[in-house]
C-alpha positions as CSV (number, residue, x, y, z in Angstrom):
1,M,-12.0,-31.3,-11.5
2,R,-15.0,-29.1,-10.6
3,K,-13.6,-28.6,-7.1
4,T,-10.2,-27.5,-8.3
5,T,-11.7,-25.1,-10.9
6,W,-14.0,-23.5,-8.3
7,A,-11.2,-23.2,-5.8
8,A,-8.9,-21.5,-8.3
9,R,-11.7,-18.9,-9.0
10,A,-12.1,-18.4,-5.3
11,V,-8.4,-17.7,-4.8
12,G,-8.5,-14.9,-7.3
13,T,-11.6,-13.4,-5.6
14,L,-10.4,-13.5,-2.0
15,A,-6.8,-12.7,-2.7
16,S,-7.7,-9.3,-4.1
17,A,-8.2,-8.1,-0.6
18,T,-4.4,-8.0,-0.3
19,I,-4.3,-5.2,-2.8
20,L,-6.9,-3.1,-1.1
21,A,-5.1,-3.4,2.2
22,L,-2.0,-1.8,0.7
23,E,-3.7,1.6,0.6
24,L,-2.5,2.0,4.2
25,T,1.0,2.5,3.1
26,A,0.1,6.1,2.4
27,V,0.1,6.8,6.2
28,P,3.2,9.0,7.1
29,A,6.0,8.2,9.4
30,L,5.3,9.6,12.8
31,A,8.7,11.3,12.9
32,E,7.5,13.7,10.1
33,T,4.7,15.0,12.2
34,Q,6.3,15.7,15.6
35,T,6.5,19.5,15.0
36,L,2.9,19.6,13.9
37,K,1.4,17.9,17.0
38,E,0.6,21.3,18.6
39,W,-1.8,21.9,15.7
40,K,-3.3,18.4,15.9
41,C,-2.0,17.8,12.4
42,T,-0.6,14.3,12.5
43,G,-2.4,12.1,10.0
44,A,-3.0,9.5,12.7
45,P,-6.5,8.4,13.6
46,D,-6.3,9.4,17.3
47,V,-7.6,12.9,16.4
48,P,-10.9,13.3,14.4
49,W,-10.3,14.0,10.7
50,D,-12.2,17.3,10.7
51,E,-10.2,18.7,13.6
52,Q,-7.0,17.7,11.8
53,I,-8.0,19.5,8.6
54,V,-8.6,22.7,10.6
55,G,-5.3,22.2,12.5
56,C,-3.3,21.5,9.4
57,A,-4.8,24.6,7.7
58,N,-3.9,26.7,10.8
59,A,-0.3,25.3,10.7
60,I,0.0,26.1,7.0
61,K,-1.3,29.7,7.5
62,S,0.7,30.3,10.7
63,G,3.9,31.4,8.9
64,K,6.0,29.2,11.2
65,Y,6.9,26.7,8.4
66,A,8.7,27.0,5.1
67,G,10.3,24.7,2.6
68,N,10.2,21.0,3.5
69,E,8.5,21.6,6.8
70,L,5.6,23.4,5.1
71,A,5.6,20.6,2.5
72,V,5.2,18.1,5.3
73,A,2.1,20.0,6.6
74,F,0.5,19.8,3.1
75,K,1.4,16.1,2.9
76,V,-0.1,15.3,6.3
77,R,-3.3,17.1,5.4
78,G,-3.3,15.2,2.2
79,N,-3.1,12.0,4.2
80,V,-6.1,13.0,6.2
81,Y,-8.1,13.7,3.0
82,F,-6.8,10.4,1.6
83,A,-8.1,8.6,4.7
84,M,-11.5,10.2,4.1
85,K,-11.3,9.0,0.5
86,N,-11.4,12.6,-0.7
87,F,-8.8,11.8,-3.3
88,D,-9.1,15.0,-5.3
89,Q,-8.3,17.2,-2.3
90,A,-5.5,14.8,-1.3
91,I,-3.9,15.1,-4.7
92,A,-4.1,18.9,-4.5
93,D,-2.3,18.9,-1.2
94,Y,0.3,16.4,-2.3
95,T,0.9,18.5,-5.4
96,E,1.5,21.5,-3.3
97,A,4.0,19.5,-1.1
98,I,5.8,18.5,-4.3
99,R,5.9,22.1,-5.5
100,L,7.5,23.1,-2.2
101,D,10.0,20.2,-2.3
102,P,10.4,18.7,-5.8
103,N,12.3,15.7,-4.4
104,F,9.7,14.8,-1.7
105,A,9.6,11.0,-2.3
106,G,6.8,10.5,0.3
107,A,4.5,13.1,-1.4
108,F,5.0,11.5,-4.8
109,N,4.3,8.0,-3.3
110,N,1.1,9.2,-1.6
111,R,-0.1,11.1,-4.6
112,G,0.4,7.9,-6.5
113,S,-1.9,6.1,-4.1
114,A,-4.5,8.8,-4.4
115,Y,-4.5,8.5,-8.2
116,R,-4.7,4.7,-7.7
117,G,-7.8,5.3,-5.5
118,K,-9.3,7.2,-8.4
119,G,-8.5,4.4,-10.8
120,D,-5.9,6.4,-12.7
121,L,-3.3,3.8,-12.8
122,D,-1.0,5.4,-15.3
123,R,-0.6,8.5,-13.2
124,A,-0.2,6.4,-10.1
125,I,2.7,4.5,-11.7
126,A,4.3,7.7,-12.9
127,D,4.2,9.1,-9.3
128,Y,5.6,5.9,-7.8
129,S,8.4,6.0,-10.3
130,E,9.1,9.6,-9.3
131,A,9.2,8.6,-5.7
132,I,11.7,5.8,-6.6
133,R,13.8,8.4,-8.6
134,S,14.0,10.6,-5.5
135,D,14.7,7.7,-3.2
136,P,16.0,4.5,-5.0
137,N,15.7,2.5,-1.7
138,Y,12.0,3.3,-1.1
139,A,10.6,-0.2,-0.7
140,V,7.0,1.1,-0.1
141,A,7.1,2.9,-3.5
142,F,8.3,-0.2,-5.3
143,N,5.6,-2.2,-3.6
144,N,2.9,0.3,-4.5
145,R,4.0,0.5,-8.1
146,G,3.8,-3.2,-8.2
147,V,0.2,-3.1,-7.0
148,A,-0.7,-0.5,-9.7
149,R,1.0,-2.6,-12.4
150,Q,-0.7,-5.7,-11.1
151,M,-4.1,-3.9,-11.3
152,K,-3.3,-3.2,-15.0
153,G,-2.5,-6.9,-15.6
154,E,1.2,-6.3,-15.9
155,L,2.1,-9.3,-13.8
156,D,5.8,-9.7,-14.6
157,Q,6.5,-6.1,-14.0
158,A,4.6,-6.2,-10.8
159,I,6.5,-9.3,-9.6
160,A,9.8,-7.4,-10.4
161,D,8.7,-4.5,-8.2
162,Y,7.6,-6.7,-5.4
163,T,10.9,-8.6,-5.5
164,T,12.9,-5.3,-5.3
165,A,10.8,-4.2,-2.4
166,M,11.5,-7.5,-0.6
167,R,15.2,-7.1,-1.2
168,L,15.3,-3.5,0.0
169,D,13.3,-4.3,3.2
170,P,13.4,-8.0,4.1
171,T,11.1,-7.3,7.1
172,Y,8.3,-5.8,5.0
173,A,5.5,-8.3,4.7
174,A,3.2,-6.6,2.2
175,P,5.2,-7.3,-1.0
176,A,5.5,-11.0,-0.2
177,G,1.7,-11.2,0.0
178,S,1.2,-9.2,-3.1
179,R,3.8,-11.2,-5.1
180,G,1.9,-14.3,-3.9
181,F,-1.3,-13.0,-5.5
182,A,0.6,-12.1,-8.7
183,Y,2.0,-15.6,-8.9
184,Q,-1.4,-17.1,-8.2
185,S,-2.8,-14.9,-11.0
186,K,-0.2,-16.5,-13.3
187,G,-1.3,-20.0,-12.2
188,E,1.9,-20.6,-10.3
189,F,0.4,-21.9,-7.1
190,D,3.5,-23.3,-5.5
191,R,5.3,-19.9,-5.8
192,A,2.2,-18.2,-4.5
193,A,2.0,-20.5,-1.5
194,A,5.7,-19.9,-0.8
195,D,5.2,-16.1,-0.8
196,W,2.2,-16.3,1.5
197,D,4.3,-18.5,3.8
198,E,6.9,-15.7,3.9
199,A,4.2,-13.0,4.4
200,I,2.8,-15.0,7.4
201,R,6.3,-15.5,8.8
202,L,6.8,-11.8,8.8
203,D,3.3,-11.0,10.1
204,P,1.7,-14.0,11.8
205,K,-1.5,-12.1,12.2
206,D,-2.0,-11.5,8.5
207,S,-5.3,-13.2,8.1
208,I,-5.5,-12.3,4.4
209,A,-2.3,-14.1,3.6
210,I,-3.4,-17.1,5.8
211,N,-6.7,-17.3,4.0
212,N,-5.1,-16.9,0.6
213,R,-2.7,-19.7,1.3
214,G,-5.7,-21.8,2.4
215,M,-7.4,-21.1,-0.9
216,V,-4.3,-22.2,-2.9
217,R,-4.2,-25.4,-0.9
218,L,-7.8,-25.9,-1.6
219,A,-7.2,-25.4,-5.3
220,K,-4.5,-28.1,-5.1
221,N,-6.9,-30.4,-3.2
222,D,-4.7,-30.2,-0.1
223,L,-7.8,-30.2,2.0
224,D,-6.4,-30.8,5.5
225,H,-3.9,-28.0,5.3
226,A,-6.5,-25.8,3.7
227,I,-8.9,-26.4,6.5
228,A,-6.1,-25.6,9.0
229,D,-5.5,-22.3,7.3
230,F,-9.2,-21.4,7.3
231,D,-9.4,-22.3,11.0
232,E,-6.5,-20.0,11.7
233,T,-8.1,-17.3,9.7
234,L,-11.2,-17.5,11.8
């Protein structure tokens, strides 16, 4: 009995890494940044962040961009600040992008992630909801809203969002792993393991999902399979 209780606690501790990893969904699609490459304003890690901030500022001041294109420049610079964990400046840039394009789903989504980074979950959920309003097929926004709801302890609502994200994009591994953690938090270990199976099928290198499945198996005293998962994680 002690072994099962300890294992259940360990699952909750280690599985939380799944939520932290989801911050990466704020990175923009590369197609958005093609016209900004000449300014080194891409949001990708192949150019130092400080150079990108200068480059994005120059692009914004250049007068070459207006409307949605200018909004994208602000969004990309916001992504750079986000990567640097300067959430306040990221929020300012995303807000300007939204002012320029009030239906910019990606900017709403990313501002939601910045608010989530600051621990302001209500504002995060509001922004993810706006992203979904602008683009009802935005699987990433559903997944991110699920994460914020899960962080608030709203597990059933989170599971509903993850399920929608999985339906909208069956190739998207993150919501399967997140839903697994939500089910585990509800004590539904079999459903959790099934979701981590799916996350691993979609991304065989997802060491967090493999480790979490091992912890669930440990909690159920399925020691051989748990050890196999921990070996694979290592």
